N, C-alpha and C positions, 0 to 999 in steps of 0.2 A: 896250066894244070893238067895232069892225067886223073883220069877217071875215082884212080884211087886215092887218089892227093883229096879231090873232092869229098868222095865216101866219106874219109877220114874226118875232115872239116864236117860235115853236116852231122856227121855221128857226135862230134867235141860237140858242135852248137847244140846239139839234142838234151845232151849231157848238164851242159850247161843252162839249158832251160827249164829242165826235171829237178836239177837242184834248188832254184830259185822258187819252184811251186812250194815248197812246204812255209818257207821263210815267210813270201807273201802270204800264205794260207794263216801261220801261226801272229804275224805281224796284226791283220783283218781280225783274228780273235783276238787278239790281246786290246785290241781297238772299245769290242765291243763287251768285253769284260770289263775295261776301265771305264766305259760310259755306262754301266750297269753298275758299276763299284760307286759312281758320282749321283746317282739315282738313288741308289740304297740309303749313301750315307746323306744326302740332302732331306731325305725322308725322316731319319732320325733325329739329325740336328733340327729342323722343325718340332718333330714332336717333345724333346727335349726344351725346347727355346719358345716356342709360338714364335714371340715378338723380338723376344729377345733383350727383357726387360726383367729385372727383379725388383721386388719393394726394401727400402731401405739401402739401397746401394746402384748409384749411376753404370750398369754395366751396357756391353751392345759386342756380343760376339758373332764369333767367326769362324769358318769352317774350311777346312782344305782338304780332299780326299785323293788318293791311293791306290791303282791296285798292285799288289807287288807281283811280280808275274813267277817271282824264285819263291816265293811262297805258297802263291794262291789264295790270296788273302785281300779282301779289300779292307782300308785301314784309311781311317777317318782323324784330323788332328783338330783338337778343339780349342779356340783362344778366346780367354775373354777377357780383357784388360780392363779397367774400370777402377772410380773411387769412390770412397768413403769420407763425408766429412761426419766429424768430431760437433755432436752438437752445442756440447757446453765452450769448447775450445772453439771454435768454427774454423779450426785445421784439416785440410786435406791430410789425407793418406793414399797413394796410387799406390795397385795394385794389379796382378795379372796371373790369371791362373792356365796353363794348357793342357789338357789331354790329349791322351794318344787310346785309339778306340780301336776293335777287331768288330768290322760293320757287320759282317756276318752272323760272328757269335757273341754279337752285343758283349763285350768283353774288354773290359780297362787295361792298357798293356804298362802303362804308366802315367804322369803329372808331375807338372812342375807347378810352382806357385813362388813367386814371388813378391818381394811387397818394401813399400817404404811408407813403414806404421809411423809417421810422425817424427823422421828422422831417422829412424832404426832401418837398414836396410836388411831384410830378412830372404834367403833364398833355398829354399828344397825340393829335391825332387827323389822319383825314384822311376824305373823301369824293367819290368818285372819283376827283378829279385835284387837288382840292383842300383842302391843309391847314390844318389847322382849330388854335387853341388853346386847349381848356376848355371844359365843359360846355353854355355857354350859346351858343359857337356851332356846337358839334356841333347841340344842340338846333333850332339856327336852318335850319342846310343839312338836316335831316332831314327839315323838317317839309314840304315838296313831296313827300317821297315816303309818309309816315304821314299824312299830315292831309287830303290831297287826294281 
């Protein structure tokens, strides 16, 4: 290989290496922000739920966090499945509530409530100003916050 060929190959390798540096730095920064998001969301969840139970209903919540790089925001999804027992009939009603939160601003972006209230299934939800109907639509609407 000629000297100019070697020089061109070295320049090409140098440019390739330099081009990959911002992406590597961006990936490290994204990982750092994701870890920060996890900590903030876990702290807020713990402050809100403590032991995760409430009086009058059997409830045990869980939380999933996500740092959205595009929006530069930390979101968390709070999910609370539970059951209520009607004392007079001893029948059980199942429910699930999900809430989407901006952890940095402590602002709720939306919620989903589904219940099988003694045989009558009900579902209602909204994301920002959009009303939705059912868990499938809810998941579609929150995808842009929790997956990007």
